[in-house]
N, C-alpha and C positions, 0 to 999 in steps of 0.2 A: 504494500500500500504506500503510495507516494504522498508525502506531507506537503502542505503549504507552510513555509517557515518564514518567520520574521526574525532577523538578527537585531539584537539590542546591545550595542557595544560602542566603545570610544577609543580605548588605548591600543597601542601596538601589540599588546599581549593577545588581543582578539583577532588580529589580522589572519594568522594561519587558519584559525577555525572558520572565519568567514570565507576565505578562499576555498577551503575544503568543502564546505556546504554548497558553494556555488558549482562545484565540479561533480558532485555525486548525484544520485538519482532523484532526490527530492527537489522541490521548487521553492527557491527563495523569492519572496514577493515584496520585500521591502527592508529598509534599514532604519532603525531608530538610533540616533547618536546625539551626543551633546552639542549644544549650539556652538558655532564658531567663536573662538576666543582671539582677542588681539593681544599680542605680546609687545615686547620692547620695540620701539621704532615704528609702532602702529602697523606691524606686519601680522597678518593672520597666521596662526599655527596651521600647518598642513595636517589634515585629517585623512590618512591613507584609506580608511574604511569608506569614508564618503566618496573619495575619488574613485575607488573601485566600484562602488555601487552605481555612481553616475555613468561610469564607463560601460557598465552592463545594462544601462537603461532602467535601473530600479528606482522606485520612489525613495527619497531620503527625507525623513522627518526629524526635526531638531527642536522639540519642545523644551522650554526652560524647565518645565516640570512635567513628568509623565503621569502625574496624579490628576491633572486637570480634566474636566469633561471633554474638552476639545482633543486632547491627546488620546484619551480612551476611545473617542469616536473615530479618530484617524486610524487607530489600530484595528478597530472593529471593521472599518471599511476594507481592510486588506484581507479579512476573513481567514486568519491563520489557524492552522491546527495546533501549532506549537511555536513558542518564542524561545530562541537560544540566546542566552545572556552571557556576556563576558566583559568584565571591566567596563560596565556601562557608566557607573558613577552615580546612579540614583537608586533610591529604595522604591520598589514597585508596590503599589497598593493592591489590596484584595480585589478592588473593582477592576483594575487592569488585568490582574492574573486570571480573572474569571472570563476574559474575552476569548483567548484561544481555547479550543476544545480540550486540549491536554495541558493547559497551563503553560508554565515556563520552566526551563532547566538552566542551571548556571554552571559555567566552567570556572572553577575556583582553584587558585594556585596554592593549595596546601592539602594535607591529609586530614580532612575533617574527622572529628570535631575540633581538632587543634587549629588555632589561628583563624578564627572567624573575624572578618573585618577587612579594612581597606589595604593593609600592608602585610599580607601573609608571607611573601617571599622574604622581605627584609627582616621580619620578625623571626622567621625560622633561622636565619643566619645569626641574628643578634643573640638568639638563645643557644647557639652552639649546636643546633641539630646536625646530625650527620646524614639524615634522610628527609626528603620531602616528596612532593608529588602533586598531582592534579586530582581533584574530586569533582564529579558532576553530580548535582543533586537537584531534586525537585524544589522549586522555590516556594516558600511560604512567606507570609508577611513578617515573620520573625527573622532576625539577621542570621543568614547562612545556616539555618537550623533544619531544613527539610530533609526528607529521606534520601539516602545516598543511592545513586544509580550506577556508579562506576568509579573506580580508583586506579590510578597508574602511579607507581612509585619510582623514585630515582635517588641515588646518593648525591649528596652535596660535595663538590670538590673542595679539597683543603684550601685552595686559593681562589675559589670561585666568588665573584661579586654578584650582587643582586641582579645587575643588568645581564650578566652572562647566564645566570640561572634562569631568569625570566625568558630569555630566548629559547633555551632548551625546553622549559615547561610549556611554552606556547605551542611547540610542535607536538609534544605529548598530548596536550589538551585538544588539539585539532583531531588527532587520531582517535582519541577517546570519545570525543563528541560524535564523530561519525558512527562509532559502534553503538553508542547509547541511543542515538536517533533511530538507527535501524532496529534496535531491540524494542523501542517504543512502537515502531511501526508494525512489528510482528507480534507484539504482546508478550515478549520474552524477558522483560526486565524483572529483576528481583530486588526490590527496594529494601534497604537496610536502615532502620530507624537509628538516628544518632543518639549516642549516650551523652546527654547534656551535662552530666556531672564531670565529664572529661574535657569539656569545652574550655578554650582559652581565647583571649582577644588579641587582635592585631590592629590597633588603632592607627589612624592616618598619621604619618610622620610630619614633623614641623622642622623648619630650618634649625631651631634650637636643639633638635635631636642630634645634630652633628657635633656638638661641643664635647671634646674628649675630657673625661675625668681620669687624670693620671693616677688617682688612688686605686683604680681598678687594676686587674691583673693584665699581663701582656696578652694572654689569650682572649680576654674580654675586649681589649682594645682592638685586636686584630679582627674579631667578629664585627665590631662597630665599623671599622674602616671598610671592610668588604661589604657589609650590609647596606651602607649608605651611598654606594655607587650604583647608578650615576647621580642620584639625588637623595638627600640634600648635601651629602659629602661631609666627611669627618674633618674637623678643623680645631686649631688651637692657636693661641697667641704666644709668641716667643719673645721674652724680654732679654735683650742682649746688652751687656755692658760695653761701654766704649771709653777710651782714654782721650781726654781733651788737652789742649795746650795748657802748660803750667802744671801738669800732673793731676788735674782734676778729672774725675770720672763722671760719666753720664750714662744714659740708658736709651735704648731704642726698642720699640715694640713692633713686631711684624706678625701679621695674621697669615697663617699657613694652612692650606688644605693638605691633609695627609692622605696619600693615595695608596701606599703600600708599606706594610711593616713586616718584620720578621724577628725570629729569636736572635738575641745578641749572644753570639758564640765567640769563643777564643778571645775574651777580653783580657788585657794585661792586668795583673794583680793590683797594680796601682790605681786602676779605674774602678775597682770593686769596693763599694762602701755602703753606707746606710744613709744616702742623701734623701732629701725631701722629694716625694714623687713629683715628676715633671722636670727634675734637674738634668741638664745635659752632663753626661759622665765622660764621654769620649769623643774627641774631635781630632782625627788624624789626617784630615784632608780628603778622606774617602768615606768614613763611617760616621754616622750620627746616632749615638746610643743614649737612651733616656732611662732614668730611674722611674719605675712605676710602683704601685702599691704592692706588687707581688713579684718583683724581679726586674730584669732589664729587657729593654725593647729597642730594636734597631729600626730606624726610619729609613726605608729603602727608596721611596719616591714621594715627592711632595710638590706643592705648587704655591709659591708666594702670591699673595693677592695681586691681581692685575697682570701676572706674568704667566709664562707657559709652564706646563708640567716638566719636572726635571728629576734626575737622580740626586741622591744625597751628595755625591761627589761634585756634581755640577753646582748644586746649591752652595756648598761650602767654598767653592772656588770664587763665588761672587759675594758672599756675605761673611762678615767677621763673627763667627760663632766660637765661643770658648767654653771649656768645661766650667760648670758653675752657673752658666746662663740657664734660664728656667722657663719651661712652658707653663702658662698659667691655667689653673682649673676654671 
């Protein structure tokens, strides 16, 4: 049985699923996506889902809110059997979910019931998970709580960032979505009720989420650095001492985005101490080692504010950093 499908999606995570649905045996009859947004310089952000839908001659609907009577009427006019939702960015009302004959399913980037919410990929890395995946579930008015229709699991790489993991999960999600839609069409799904006692939240990140707390362990800081790429990015402010004419000393603060860190190995014995977390321990022209609350951490790549990304060696060649300088919490 062929379905009439409406895709409800906005982010790049949804693009492989949308492409897959367009190529398989069901009929995609429209796209709901977020309204166009204007960024810096008054340039509109490119929405690849919208561009693909228009290229295929599909109607594109961009309501400010999918809860309005007008939005619900627009969906009803498309007469869908099922809505497929992925990174849409809006909560769907019971009234809207009642329009498609089979309701709506969501492609969610975690192994539910863990990490319900807007930032499941980042939160999985932040929490030090070694495995994550994609879950497809039947949408109910409660956040990410409906019956599970399919799960695909994958390990998280030891150096994998959220952006890299999202790219992999988007492909897994597309394959899983095709299987689940086919199972719904043939009546062979086996829904699994989520255990809400095992649920945890993955709230939307803010820019402030990137501030590094040097009292944390090297492992926790590594999780943060990887989890917050490509946004909002982990950062800290380095206070550097400087010598002025007449023997006076001064200081300079520099905001740095931290892009990659690693374990600080083979440190000279003279560099090992019990400094305040955030203190620069070793600067030899190539390595930048910092005291944390649980050991030592080497900054491998970083980006001074307004500059390009660079290695620690490139940074140290251009900035006068000394042992005892300190990253602020």
